[in-house]
Structure formats: C-alpha cells, structure tokens
RONU-816389 format. One record per residue: x, y, z of N, C-alpha, C in turn; residue in three letters. Coordinates in steps of 0.02 Angstrom, whole numbers, plus 50000, padded with zeros to 5 digits. Layout:
// RONU-816389
XYZXYZXYZALA/...
//
This chain:
// RONU-816389
500444994050000500005000050000500455006250000MET/500315010749952500725016749948500475021949997ASN/500835027249999500695032550047500025035950032HIS/499845036849971499215040149953498605036049973ILE/498645029449959498085025049980497995024950055ASP/498545024950092498505024850165498155031050191PHE/498315036850163497995043150184497255043150169GLN/497075040350111496355039950093495975035550143LEU/496295030250160495975025550207495845028950275LYS/496335032850298496275036450361495715041450357ILE/495675045050301495135049950293494455046650294LYS/494405040750260493765037250259493555034950328ASN/494025032550367493875030350436493645036150478GLN/493975041950471493775047950509493065050050489LYS/492935049650424492275051650400491725047050427PHE/491865040450426491385035450453491265036750528ASP/491795038150565491725039450638491295045650651TRP/491405050850607491025057050615490285055850600PHE/490145051950548489445050350531489105046550587VAL/489475041650614489205037650669489065041950731SER/489525046550746489435051050803488825055550793LEU/488745058050732488185062450718487525058750727ARG/487495052350704486885048350712486725047250786LYS/487255045950824487155044850896486865050950930SER/487125056850910486875063150939486145064150921VAL/485985062750857485285063450835484825058850875TYR/485035052450881484615047550918484525049550991TYR/485065052151021485035054251091484555060151099SER/484585064851052484135070551056483395068351049LEU/483275063651003482585061250992482315057751054ILE/482745053351084482545049751144482385054551201VAL/482815059551212482695064451263482065068551250HIS/481955070151186481365073951169480725069851184LEU/480745063451167480165059051181480045058451256VAL/480575057851295480505057451368480195063851397CYS/480425069551370480155075851394479405076351379VAL/479215074051318478495074351299478085069851344ILE/478345063851358477975059151401477885061951471ILE/478425064951497478385067851565477875073451567ILE/477865077651514477385083151512476665080551510GLN/476575075151473475905072151469475685069351537LEU/476155066051570476005063251636475845068651687LEU/476215074051684476095079551730475415082851718LEU/475165082151658474525085251642473925081251665GLY/474015074951687473455070751709473255072751779ILE/472595073151792472325075251857472255069051902ASP/472785067451939472775061651983472315062752043PHE/472185069052061471755070352118471055067652106SER/470835067952042470165065352026470135057852038GLU/470655054252018470685047052031470685045552105SER/471045049652143471065048552216470385049552246ALA/470025054752222469345055952248468885050152233ARG/468955047352174468545041552155468685035652201ILE/469325034452216469505028852260469225030052330ARG/469285036152356469025037752423468265036852424ILE/467935039052370467205038452366467005031052367LYS/467365026952331467215019752329467325016552397LYS/467845018552433467985015852499467435017752547ILE/467215024152545466665026252589466025022652572LYS/465885021852507465285018252487465305011052511GLN/465875007852507465945000952532465825000552607PHE/466065005552645465965005652717465225006252734ALA/464875010652697464155011452708463775005052693VAL/463945001852637463614995652618463744990152669GLU/464354989852695464524984852746464124986052810LEU/464044992452830463654993952890462934992052881LYS/462654993652820461964991852807461864984252808GLU/462364980552783462324973352784462324970652855LEU/462734973452898462764971252968462104972753003GLU/461814978752989461194980553022460604976452998GLU/460654973952936460094970052908460094962752931SER/460624960552964460654953652988460114952553040LYS/459774946853037459244945553087459534944953157PRO/459184948153205459404947653275459194940953303GLN/459634937953341459504931353368459454931753443VAL/458914928953471458834928553543458744921353564THR/458914919853626458854913153652458314913153704ILE/457794909153693457224909053738457424906653807GLU/457174910153857457284908053926457854911653960GLY/458264915553922458814919053953458614925953973LEU/458984928854021458844935654043459064940553990SER/458894946954001459074952153952459824952453941LYS/460214951653994460944952053987461224945953951ARG/460854940253951461104934253920460904933653847ASP/460494938053821460274937553752460814940353706THR/460764938253641461264940453593461054946853558THR/460534950053581460324956353553460124961053609THR/460204967653594460014972553644459274974053644ASN/458924971753593458224973253588457814967753622LYS/457314969753663456874965053695456334962853645LEU/456244956353638455734953853595455084952853634GLU/454514953553599453874952553630453774945053644LYS/453474943553702453304936753720452544936153720VAL/452284931753677451564930853671451364924353706ILE/450864924753749450594918853783449844919853791PHE/449474914653776448744915053778448464920553733ALA/448834922053680448604926953632448724934153650GLY/449084935453705449224942453724449974943153738ILE/450204949353736450904950753753450974951053829GLU/451384946653856451444946253929452024950453954ILE/451994952354018452494956554050452834952554105ASP/453464950754094453834946654142454314950654185THR/454314957354178454824961354211454774961454286THR/454164960854313454074961654386454024955054424SER/453944949354388453854942954424454544939854438ILE/454834942054492455514939854508455544935554571ILE/454974935054607454944930654666454684923854646ASN/454904918554681454694911854664454374908354724ARG/453794905254711453474901054761453594893754742TYR/453784889554791453894882454780453614878454838GLU/453364872454823453154867754875453304860654851GLU/453344855954899453624849354884453104843954869ASN/452494844454896452034838754890451834837454818THR/451734842754779451574841954708452094845254663LEU/452644847254694453194850554658452944856754620ASN/452514860554652452244866554621452764872154623VAL/452804875954569453254881654565452924887054522SER/452974893354545452704898854506453064905254526ILE/453144909754478453434916354491452864921154506LEU/452994925954552452494930954568452824937754577PHE/452434943154574452734949854572453104951854636PRO/453594956154628453944958954684453464963154726VAL/453524962754791453074966454835452434962854852GLY/452334956854824451734952954839451884947854895TRP/451354945454927451414940254978450934934554960ILE/451014928754993450584923154978450394919455042TYR/449844915755037449614911355090449434904655058PHE/449694899255085449544892655056449164888355107ASP/448824883555081448404879155123448534871955103ASN/448574867555152448684860455140448124856355171GLN/447934851055137447444846255162447754839355159VAL/447774836055217448094829455222448804829655195LYS/449164834855215449864835655198449994836355122ASN/449484838155085449554839555014449294846555000ILE/449664850254958449454857154944448754857254914ILE/448334861754939447644862154916447514868754879ASP/447864874054897447774880354863448264885654888GLY/448384890554845448824896154863448494902554838ILE/448534907854877448274914354856448834919454861ILE/448914923454808449414928754805449044935454804PHE/449284940154846448994946854849449544952054853ILE/449414958154831449924963454837450064965154910PRO/450694966254926450894968454993450844975955000GLY/451064978355057451014985555071451434989755023GLU/451994986955000452444990854957452324989654883ASN/451794986154865451644984654795451334990754761SER/451434991154696451134996454656450434994854632ASN/450184988854649449524986754627449014987754683TYR/448384988054662447824988454709447834982254753ASP/447784983054818447834977454864447224972954863ARG/446714974854826446124970554818446214965454761ARG/446754966154724446914961054673447094954454708LEU/446974948854674447194942354700447264937454643SER/447734932754653447824927054607447764920754649VAL/447274916654633447134910654671447314904554629LEU/447704899954658447864893554627447514888054666ILE/447074884254632446724878754663446964872154633GLN/447004867054676447204860354654446564856254644VAL/446484853354585445894849254570446094841954561ASN/445954838054611446104830854607445534826854575THR/444944829754569444384826454536444374828454462GLN/444844825954425444964828054356444404826254309LYS/444004821054326443464819054283442884824054282ASN/442884828854327442364833854329442504839854284LEU/443064839654249443244845254206442744846054149PHE/442534852154136442054853854082442364859054037ASN/442584857053978442904861753931442424867053906SER/441754865753911441264870553887441254876953927GLY/441574877053986441584883054027442124887954004LEU/442514885953955443084890053935443014892053861TYR/443274897953847443174900953781443694898653730ASP/444304897353752444844895453706445324890753741SER/445744887453701446244882853729446844882453683SER/447404880553711448014879453673448474874953713PHE/449004872553680449494868053713450164871653717THR/450464871253775451124874353785451534869553828PHE/452124867653802452564862853837452184856453856ASN/451794853953807451414847653814450884847953869ARG/450674853853889450144854753938449584858753906VAL/448954856853918448384860253890448144865853936GLU/448024871653906447774877453942447084879353915TYR/446604880253959445934882453941445814889253972TYR/445614894153930445564901153952444834903353948ILE/444584906254002443914909154001443944916553981SER/443384919153957443354926253944443324930054011LYS/443574936154012443494940154074442744941054090PRO/442564940054151441874940554173441814946354223GLN/441324950654211441224956454253440574955854292LYS/440614956154357440034956054401440064962354443ILE/439594966754430439614973554458440274976754437PHE/440704978754482441344981754463441904976554459GLU/441814970954491442344965854495442414962054430GLN/443054960854410443204957254348443624951054366VAL/443444945254338443814939154350443994935754283THR/444524931854283444714927754226445054921454252GLN/444884915654221445114909254247445494905354193THR/446034902054214446424897654171446414890654202VAL/446214885654163446224878754186446824875254153TYR/447244872154195447844868654170447714861154174ILE/447624858054116447484850854112448144847154102ARG/448314842754149448994840054152449054832954124THR/448534830154098448584823354070448574818154124GLY/449094814154128449124808354175449324810354246SER/449504816554257449694818654325449084818254371PHE/449194817354435448654816054482448214822154498LYS/448384827854473447984833754487448014838654429ALA/447464842254417447454848054373447484854354417ASP/447554860154384447614866354422447174871754391PHE/446894875954433446494881654412446824887954440ILE/446954892754395447264899054416446764904554399ILE/446554908354449446024913254441446254920254463LYS/446154925054419446304932054434445654935554454LEU/445674939154510445114943254531445344950454540THR/445004955054506445184962154508444594966254533SER/444724971554571444164975654597443814979754544PRO/444134980854487443824984754433444184983254367ASN/443904985854314444174984454248444854987854236GLU/444944993754266445584997254256446164993154285ILE/446084990654346446614986654377446694979954341GLU/446144977254315446184970954278446624971754216PHE/446494976954176446894977954116447614979554133LYS/447724983054188448404984654209448804978454227LYS/448464973454256448814967654283448774961454237PHE/448344961454187448214955454148448844952554116GLN/449274956754088449884954254055450354951054105SER/450374953554167450774950554219450464944054244THR/449794943854247449444937854267449614932054221PHE/449594933154156449744927754109450494926054109PHE/450914930754128451624929054138451694924354197ALA/451314925354250451314920654306451064913754285MET/450534913654246450264907154221450794903554180VAL/451134907154137451654904154095452214901254138ARG/452374904354194452934902054235452734896154280SER/452084894654284451844889354329452074882454305PHE/452264878354353452424871354337452284867154399SER/452194860654388452084855954443452444849454426ALA/452284844154460452654837854450452424833754392GLY/452074836754344451844832854286452374832554232TYR/
//
C-alpha cells in the first residue's frame, strides 16, 4: 500500500466515525425529546380526581358493609335474661294470645308435695293451704309496698277430681310445653272482673285452676299481662 492509499483510508475512517457520532447525537436528542413529551403528558393528568374516586368507593363500601351488618336478623335465646341475650332489643313474648309482661315477676313460690312452682310479682305476699299434707291452694295478693291495688288476688286451686272438668266453661284453649291450657273470657260482676285459666295435666294426679280477681276493669287491664306471665311460669310435678 502506497502513501496516498493509506491517507485515503485514514480519511475514510475519520469520516465514518464522524457520521456515526452524528447519528448517535441525533438518536440521543430524539430519545430525550420523547422522554420530555411523556413527562409533560403525565404531569398534565389530574391524579387528584382518581384519588377522589378511590376515596368515594371506599366510603361507599363502608356504608354498604354497615347496612349489611344492620340488616342481619337479630338472634335471641328463649329463657335467658336480658343480659344473656345476643341482642340488645327485647322481643315480645306472646302467651294466651296476648303480650305478657315478665319484668316484675322475680319472686318464686315452691312447695314439695306436688312440686308446684310459680313466679309472682315483687312486693306481693302469699298464703298457702294444705289438706292431708298435700297442697290444696295458694293465694297471692299485693303487699304494702306493691304498686298494685291490694284488692287484686291470684288464686291457685288444686283439682284432684279431674273427671269433673268441663271444657265448655272456657272460651279458648292451646297447648304449651305439652300441657293444655283452657282460658275463660273476662267476666264482670258489678265492678269486679275475673278471669280463669284451667291447666289440664294429662296423666298427672291433679289439674290446676289459676284465677285472677280484680276490683275493677282498670286494675284488671293493668295487671292482665303480668297475670298471664305468672301462668306461663307455673309448673308442677307433671
């Protein structure tokens, strides 16, 4: 290779390097320009609007979750006190076709000959009677500190002559805890109002009659729901 060819070769190499460098600069400028455009576009997006949408959806979900929890049916367990129930709301208790009031019957009467047990109101007293060492009857009346008229009374009679029972004397009947209850209509004689419940026990040696006597209709209506709560709480050895 002569001297002239060598110089030409050097010039060509320099020219190729310069062309390659220029292309690299162009490509770099284009890439940077594209990056700048993308950044400007991203900066122009309103991300606050998206954030508000997310917050709104979160709040809406919380409201829906609360509504779902509130719509769940409340569950109560029969026979437990208010503190033992799984709900804070008191449910109505229906017995003999009426809503009964169990709030005041916190005292308990018990006896052994027929295993009789019944709840009666606070402030009331009782007198029981036995014949041949077997309970024959109990009467409950308001005491001095009771809020009820002292002329009220609840009488429980023991009926050992079960074959004399006459269902025609009663207006309605139903079965509760495998025991038959016969209910008379309230009867008014002058001002006094009475109502009787006959408890038919099946094979047990005695039936029971529970009778409410009120001096007037106002006291009768005031006490009737408590009276049927007492009847519901009654049990014997059957």
